[in-house]
N, C-alpha and C positions, 0 to 999 in steps of 0.2 A: 411299176413303181418298185416292186421288190427286187427286180434285177439291178436297179440303180443303187441299191443298198449293199450289194455284194462287192467284195474287194476286187481290185484289178487282178486279172489272170485267172478268175474263177472258171473260165471256159476250159482251162487245162486240166482241171480236176473234176468238173461236172459236165456231163452231156445234157445240155438244156435245149435239145432239138424240139421245136414245137410241132404240133400236128400239121400234116400236109393237107391243106384244104382241098387238094385235087384227089386225095385218096380218102374215101368215106370211112374206111376202117382204121385210118391212122389216128393214133392217140398221143403221139409224142413220146419222148423218153421218160424213164421212171422219174428222174430228177425233175423234169418239166412238170409231170403230173403232180408231184409233191408240192412244188412251188405254186402251181396253178390252184391247187386245193387250198393252200394257205392264203393266197390272194382272195379267193372266193369267200373264205370265212372272215377275213379282215374287212372286206367290203360289206358283208352281211351284218357283222356284229359291231363294227366301229364306224366305218365311213357312212353307210346309209342311215343309221340312227343319228349320227352327228348332223347330216344334211337335213334330216327330218326335223330335228330339234331346232335347227336354225330357221326353218320355215315356220314351225309352230310358235316360235318366239314372237313372231309378228302376226297379229290377227288377220291382216290383209292377205297374207300368203299361207295361213295355217291350213293344214289338212283337216278332214272331217274329224279325226281323232283329236287334233290340236284345238279345233274350235269347240269341241265338246268340253275340253278341259277349261277353256276360257269361260264358257257358259256356266259351268259348274261353279267356278270361282266368283263369278259376278251375279249368281243367282238367277240365271236366265233359262235354266234347263226346262222349266215347266211349260214354256211357250215355244220350244224349238221345233216341235213337230210340224211337218208340212212345209217347211221353208227350205229353199235351196242353199247350197253352200255359200254362194255369194251373198245372199240375204242374211245368213247367220254371221258371216264375217263382218258385214256392215253393221249389224246390230251390236256386235261386241265392241266395235270401234265407237259407235254412238254412246254405248254405256260407259266406256272408258273416259269419254269427254264430259260426262255428267258430274263434274266436280267443280267446286267454286260457287260463287254467288250466281243466282238465277238472272244474270244479265242477258240482254238481247243477243250479244255476241256469243256467249256461251251456249245459249239455247240453239241459235242458228248453226253453230259449229257441230253440235251433236246431230241435229237433223240433216245437215248436209251430207253426213256419212251415209245416210239412208236414201235421201232424195237424189243425190248427185248434183245438187245446186243449192245455193244459199236462199232459203225462202224468206219472204217478207213477214214481219210480225206486226199485227195490227193491235193497237191499244186504244182505249177510249180516251178522248181528249177531255181533260177537266173543263176547259173553257167551253167546248161545244156542249158538254152535258149540262153545264150551268145555264147556258142560253136556252136549251131545250126545256129545262125544268123550272126556269123562272117564269112565274105566272103573274099576269096583270091582275090587280085588285079591281073588281067591277064596282060600279056604283059611284065612282068619282067623276067630277069634282064634288066636294062637299064643303059647306060653309062651316067655319069654326066661329061660333058666336062669341062676342065679348063676354068674358067670365063664364063661358059655357063649354060644351063638348060637342064636337062634330064626330060622328061615328058612322061606320058602315060595317055590315055583316056580309060575309062571303064564304063560299064553300071551297074546300080543297079536297082532292081525291088522291089517295095513295094507298098502297097495299101493306105497308109496314110502318113501324114506329119511326120517328124522326131520328136522324143520325145525331151523334154527340156534338156535331157542329151547331145544332139548333136551327135557328132561323136568321135569315138576312132580309132586311126590309129597306126598300128604296121609297122615299116620299119626296114629292116636289111641292113646295109651300110658297104661298104669297101671304105676307103679313106685315103690319106696320111695326110690331115690336116682337121679334122672333124669340127674344130671351124669355118671354112669358109663356112659351109653349112647352108642353110635354107630349110625347107620342107613346101610346101603349098598344101592345099586341096581346091578344088573349086567345088561347087555343081552345079546341072543342071541349065543352063541359067545364071550362075554367081550370083544366088540369094543369096548365102552366101559363105564365104571363111574364111580361117584361115591360118596363117603363124607362123611357129615356128623356132627358132634358135636351131640347134642341139647342145646339151650340150657336154661339155668335150673339149679336145684339143689333138692334135697330131694324130698319125696314128691309125686307127681301122681296124680290119679285121672281117667281118661278125658279126658286133656288132648290137644288136637289140635296138630299141628305141620305146617308146610309147608316142604318142601325143594325147591330148584331147582338145576339144573345144565345148562349148554350143552354138556357133554362128549358128549352123545348125538347132537348135531346131525350130520347126514350119514350116520349109521349105520342099518342095517336095523332096522325095528321088528318085523317079523313073526318070530315064533319064541318061544322060552322065555326068560323073564326070571326074575331071582331078587331077592327082597327079603330083606335080613338086618337083624336088630336084635341087636346084640352088647352084652353086659354085660362091661365091662373090669375090674371089681374088686370088685363088691359080694358080699355073702353072702346076699342075698335075691333070689328070682326076681321077674319082672314079666310083663306081658302086653302084646302088641301087639294091640289090639282090632279095629280096622278100618283099611283103607288104600284109597286110590284113586290113580290115575295118569293124567296127561294127557301124551301124547306123540303128535304129529300128523305124518303124512307130507305133505310138500310136493312137488309135481310129479307125475310119472307113473312107473309101473313100466316100466323099459326094455324088458322082454320082452313084456308084455301091453298096455302103454299105458293101464292103468287108473289113475284118479286116486287120490291119497292122501286121507286123511280131512280134512286141513286145507286142501285145494284150494278149498273153497267160500268161503274168506275173500276170494278174488280175484274172485268172481262178482258181477256187477251186471246188473240187467235193467230194461229200459224196458217197462212194462206198457201195452199199447195196447188200448183198447176200440174196435173198429171200428164200433160203433153210435154213437159220439160224434164220429167224425172228419168233417172237411170233405171231402166226396166230390169236390169240384172240384180240391182240391190234394193229396189223399192218394194216396200210392203206397207200397206196402209195401217194395218193393225200395229205393226212395230212403231210407226210414226206416232200413232195415238198413245202408245205406251210411253214414248219419250216425253211427249207433252204432259202426260199425267204425272210422271216422275218429277219433272221440272216445276210443276205448278205449286206455288206456295199455298199454304193451308187457307189463307184468307182470300185467295183469288180463284178465278174460274177460267182455266186454260182450255182451249179447244182446237181441234183441227178442222179447218174450213177448206173444202175442195172446190176449185173453180168449176162452175157448171159448163161442161164442154158442149152441151146441147144448145146453148144460147137462148134458153127459155127464161120466163120470169118466175119459175118455181124454185123453191129452196126447201131444205130439210129443216124442220123446226120441231123439237121433241118435247116442248112444254106448253100444252094447250091451256094451262091454267093462267099463263101470262098473256094479257092482251097487248096488242101493239097496233098503232094507227094504220088504218087502211089494209089490215091483214085479214085474209080469209083462210080458215083451216080446211084442207081437203081431206077426205077419208083416205 
């Protein structure tokens, strides 16, 4: 490169004879050695640093020194030990993608840098959880006497206080004058209650009604509840045929630490199939860290690894929370 910078005719003034590769003792002319030394220093002090800076500007191509600088800037230095250069590069890229709202696409983009593929994210379905947690009220049908009250007591079990949504009640009624009816729901120990007038008028047969009240929010769910259907003025009896109730605990029982039935709405999981990952960049600990950083304060994000053994066992780290049909193994 330096020779190309010299003016035309330089060879008439300078002897730039290079070393003869066939002669071990050949060192070339004095002018050649001066020019060669200058070229070596230019490469050492300008060209090589520039090439290295270009590589280090991109975390995917950064050298170990460059990755260390990225890690320091992103606060990742404390967990860098024991990881390969490729794993550290992927971790930096994932961290750079951790900006914006915690949408599924943003979370998947960050994890893809580590996994080598876009993982599915599983969320609890509000509809499915409502179906699971809606419980039939036992003891029905009951007669609603004329100018009287039909009532039934029933027990509910939950580990935490009711959510601020309170309770939702479904009741199916047959009655000749439905406008004369009121429906009441009373929580354990009469800590909370709600009363609704049944809408409509005239005779109904097996007609369903939905009643909701936030009055039960924050109160205990576990214990004996009472459902009342009152006739306020008619001369003919009716029947409350069937009823069901949805009231979910949010949070944990303060004494046992067990989850309420509604806690699953805050769960989300990244499903990782380790047979699909890029082994050069994948690190399970790093993937967990990404999930933890993306997790909103009100939610519970977790990394779920596909069981490659094909057995019926799973990892479950909260023995205080019971689940249907589950057995805890030591």
